[in-house]
C-alpha positions as CSV (number, residue, x, y, z in Angstrom):
1,X,14.7,-15.9,11.8
2,X,17.9,-14.2,11.0
3,X,21.2,-15.9,10.5
4,X,24.1,-13.6,11.4
5,X,27.3,-14.4,9.4
6,X,30.5,-12.8,10.6
7,X,32.3,-12.0,7.4
8,X,34.9,-9.9,9.2
9,X,35.8,-12.9,11.4
10,X,36.5,-14.9,8.3
11,X,38.7,-12.1,6.9
12,X,40.5,-11.9,10.2
13,X,41.1,-15.6,10.2
14,X,42.7,-15.3,6.8
15,X,45.0,-12.7,8.3
16,X,46.0,-14.8,11.3
17,X,49.2,-15.8,9.6
18,X,51.8,-13.2,8.8
19,X,55.4,-13.7,7.6
20,X,58.2,-12.8,10.0
21,X,61.7,-11.9,9.0
22,X,62.6,-15.6,9.1
23,X,59.6,-16.4,6.9
24,X,57.9,-18.2,9.7
25,X,54.2,-17.9,10.4
26,X,53.0,-16.5,13.7
27,X,49.6,-15.7,15.1
28,X,48.7,-12.0,15.5
29,X,47.9,-11.3,19.1
30,X,45.2,-8.8,18.3
31,X,43.2,-11.5,16.4
32,X,43.0,-13.8,19.4
33,X,40.0,-12.0,20.9
34,X,38.2,-12.2,17.5
35,X,38.8,-16.0,17.4
36,X,37.3,-16.2,20.9
37,X,34.2,-14.3,20.0
38,X,33.8,-16.4,16.8
39,X,32.9,-19.4,19.0
40,X,29.9,-17.6,20.3
41,X,28.3,-17.0,16.8
42,X,24.9,-18.5,16.9
43,X,21.4,-18.6,15.3
44,X,19.2,-15.7,16.3
45,X,15.5,-16.7,16.6
46,X,14.1,-13.3,17.6
47,X,14.8,-9.6,17.1
48,X,12.6,-6.6,17.8
49,X,9.1,-7.8,17.0
50,X,7.2,-5.8,14.5
51,X,10.1,-3.5,13.6
52,X,12.9,-4.4,11.3
53,X,16.3,-4.6,13.0
54,X,18.1,-2.3,10.4
55,X,17.6,0.4,7.8
56,X,18.9,0.0,4.3
57,X,21.2,-2.7,2.9
58,X,24.4,-1.7,4.7
59,X,22.8,-1.2,8.2
60,X,20.7,-4.4,7.7
61,X,23.8,-6.4,6.9
62,X,25.2,-5.2,10.3
63,X,22.1,-6.3,12.2
64,X,21.2,-2.7,12.8
65,X,24.5,-1.9,14.6
66,X,25.1,1.8,14.0
67,X,24.9,3.6,17.3
68,X,28.7,3.7,17.6
69,X,29.6,2.5,14.1
70,X,28.0,4.7,11.4
71,X,28.8,2.9,8.2
72,X,26.2,4.8,6.1
73,X,24.0,7.8,6.5
74,X,20.8,5.8,6.8
75,X,22.0,3.9,9.8
76,X,23.4,7.0,11.4
77,X,20.2,9.0,11.1
78,X,18.1,6.1,12.4
79,X,20.1,5.0,15.4
80,X,22.4,7.9,16.4
81,X,22.0,11.4,14.8
82,X,25.4,12.4,16.1
83,X,27.0,9.8,13.8
84,X,26.1,12.0,10.8
85,X,29.2,14.1,11.6
86,X,31.3,11.2,10.3
87,X,30.3,11.9,6.7
88,X,31.3,14.8,4.5
89,X,28.3,14.9,2.1
90,X,26.4,15.8,0.2
91,X,25.1,12.3,-0.1
92,X,21.8,10.7,-1.2
93,X,21.0,7.1,-0.3
94,X,18.1,5.0,-1.6
95,X,17.3,1.5,-0.5
96,X,14.4,-0.9,-0.9
97,X,14.1,-3.8,1.5
98,X,12.2,-7.0,0.6
99,X,10.6,-8.8,3.5
100,X,9.0,-12.2,3.2
101,X,7.9,-15.0,5.5
102,X,6.1,-18.3,5.3
103,X,3.9,-18.8,8.4
104,X,1.4,-21.6,8.5
105,X,-2.0,-21.3,10.3
106,X,-3.2,-24.5,12.1
107,X,-6.6,-25.1,13.7
108,X,-8.5,-28.0,15.3
109,X,-12.2,-28.3,16.1
110,X,-13.4,-31.2,18.2
111,X,-17.0,-32.3,18.0
112,X,-18.8,-35.4,19.3
113,X,-17.5,-38.3,17.3
114,X,-15.4,-36.3,14.9
115,X,-12.3,-34.0,14.8
116,X,-11.7,-31.3,12.2
117,X,-8.1,-30.1,11.7
118,X,-6.2,-28.5,8.9
119,X,-3.5,-25.9,8.0
120,X,-3.3,-22.9,5.6
121,X,-0.1,-21.5,4.1
122,X,0.5,-17.8,4.0
123,X,-0.1,-16.4,0.5
124,X,1.1,-12.9,1.0
125,X,4.4,-13.0,-0.9
126,X,7.0,-10.2,-0.6
127,X,6.5,-6.8,1.1
128,X,8.7,-3.9,0.1
129,X,10.0,-1.2,2.5
130,X,11.8,1.9,1.1
131,X,14.5,3.9,2.9
132,X,15.4,7.4,1.6
133,X,18.1,9.6,3.1
134,X,19.8,12.8,2.2
135,X,22.5,14.7,4.1
136,X,24.5,17.8,3.4
137,X,26.8,20.3,5.0
138,X,29.1,23.1,3.9
139,X,32.7,22.2,3.4
140,X,34.6,22.9,6.6
141,X,31.4,23.4,8.6
142,X,31.0,21.7,11.9
143,X,27.3,21.2,11.2
144,X,25.8,18.4,9.1
145,X,22.1,18.2,8.2
146,X,19.9,15.3,7.1
147,X,16.4,14.4,6.0
148,X,15.2,10.8,6.1
149,X,12.0,8.8,5.3
150,X,12.2,5.2,6.5
151,X,9.8,2.4,6.2
152,X,10.8,0.8,9.5
153,X,8.0,-1.7,9.4
154,X,5.5,-2.9,6.8
155,X,4.1,-6.4,6.2
156,X,1.1,-8.7,6.8
157,X,-0.3,-12.1,6.2
158,X,-2.8,-13.6,3.8
159,X,-4.5,-16.9,4.7
160,X,-6.9,-17.8,1.9
161,X,-10.4,-19.1,2.6
162,X,-10.2,-22.9,2.9
163,X,-12.6,-25.9,3.1
164,X,-10.0,-28.0,4.9
165,X,-8.9,-25.8,7.7
166,X,-11.7,-25.0,10.3
167,X,-10.5,-21.5,11.1
168,X,-10.6,-20.6,7.4
169,X,-14.0,-22.2,6.7
170,X,-16.3,-19.7,4.8
171,X,-18.1,-17.4,7.1
172,X,-20.2,-17.6,9.3
173,X,-18.8,-21.1,10.1
174,X,-15.2,-19.9,10.1
175,X,-13.3,-16.6,9.6
176,X,-12.9,-17.2,5.8
177,X,-10.1,-15.1,4.4
178,X,-7.7,-13.9,7.1
179,X,-5.6,-10.9,6.1
180,X,-3.6,-8.1,7.7
181,X,-1.8,-5.1,6.4
182,X,0.5,-3.0,8.6
183,X,2.9,-0.2,7.8
184,X,5.0,2.3,9.8
185,X,6.7,5.3,8.2
186,X,9.1,7.5,10.0
187,X,10.3,10.9,8.8
188,X,13.2,12.6,10.6
189,X,15.2,15.8,10.4
190,X,18.8,15.5,11.6
191,X,21.4,18.0,12.9
192,X,24.8,16.9,13.9
193,X,27.5,19.2,15.3
194,X,31.2,18.3,15.7
195,X,32.4,19.8,18.9
196,X,35.9,18.5,18.3
197,X,37.5,16.3,15.6
198,X,36.6,13.3,17.8
199,X,33.4,14.2,19.6
200,X,30.0,15.3,18.3
201,X,26.4,15.4,19.3
202,X,23.2,15.3,17.3
203,X,19.4,16.0,17.5
204,X,16.6,14.6,15.5
205,X,12.9,15.1,15.7
206,X,10.8,12.2,14.3
207,X,7.3,12.1,12.8
208,X,5.6,8.8,12.4
209,X,2.6,7.5,10.4
210,X,1.1,4.0,11.0
211,X,-1.8,2.2,9.4
212,X,-3.4,-1.2,10.1
213,X,-6.2,-3.1,8.4
214,X,-7.6,-6.4,9.4
215,X,-9.9,-8.8,7.6
216,X,-12.0,-10.0,9.3
217,X,-12.2,-7.8,12.4
218,X,-12.5,-10.2,15.4
219,X,-13.4,-7.2,17.7
220,X,-16.5,-6.3,15.7
221,X,-20.0,-7.8,16.3
222,X,-20.5,-10.6,13.8
223,X,-23.6,-10.9,11.5
224,X,-25.6,-14.1,11.8
225,X,-25.5,-14.5,8.0
226,X,-22.3,-12.6,6.8
227,X,-20.0,-13.2,9.8
228,X,-17.3,-10.7,10.8
229,X,-16.8,-7.5,8.8
230,X,-13.5,-6.2,7.4
231,X,-12.1,-3.4,9.6
232,X,-11.6,0.1,8.2
233,X,-8.0,1.1,7.5
234,X,-7.1,2.6,10.9
235,X,-4.2,5.1,10.9
236,X,-2.6,7.3,13.4
237,X,0.2,9.9,13.7
238,X,2.9,10.3,16.3
239,X,6.0,12.3,17.0
240,X,9.1,12.0,19.1
241,X,12.8,12.7,19.0
242,X,16.3,11.5,19.9
243,X,19.6,12.9,20.9
244,X,22.9,11.2,20.6
245,X,26.7,11.5,21.3
246,X,29.4,10.1,19.1
247,X,33.1,9.7,19.8
248,X,35.6,8.6,17.1
249,X,39.2,7.9,18.2
250,X,40.2,7.6,14.5
251,X,42.1,4.4,15.7
252,X,39.3,1.9,15.1
253,X,37.4,2.6,18.4
254,X,34.2,4.6,18.4
């Protein structure tokens, strides 16, 4: 669950009143649209599933908005490589994100004359996801280059073995300890080229590494005495790429 707070709206509201030559207060016309949009601020209950919605502190604070608004090099390289042309460089950026949740696992088993039910709290704690980015380019050059390594996903759950929650009963009567570990790392190489002072394009090949471990593995054949085994740490590699365009009017519109 992510609560989006529009700090800029608050700032704009403070600027609603300006002094005229007669020291009277008037409302700035260009703020009226901002006020209208502020009424649609709401609580967001879902985002992009197993991927984080942003990269690094700055981009995360904007909810991942960076395709047309590159506020930092991490957001530019993750969402639109052409946006890297907006930075002069060289620049190094290091971020560490802390992700935590508190899900609860419920289960109920009905038997003749009796009902078992219970709940187990997640005991995982905090998962950390790093974000590293570096960009450079010769002074006066139209080309900018960047290298990035982003932990765009990485978390899991830990539901301890329990004698009060049927699904966490010790094996073979239940699953016992239920635990998962997932991570997704993306490495990218960025090139952005400024065609004009306002318009640029960018290319970026991406290389991905993902790993997943489950305990127990519900897809494996269970043992009559030991129950389900723990899965091996499965991993895979992938690759892809993205191309982007970026236009900056230098008048607040991009």
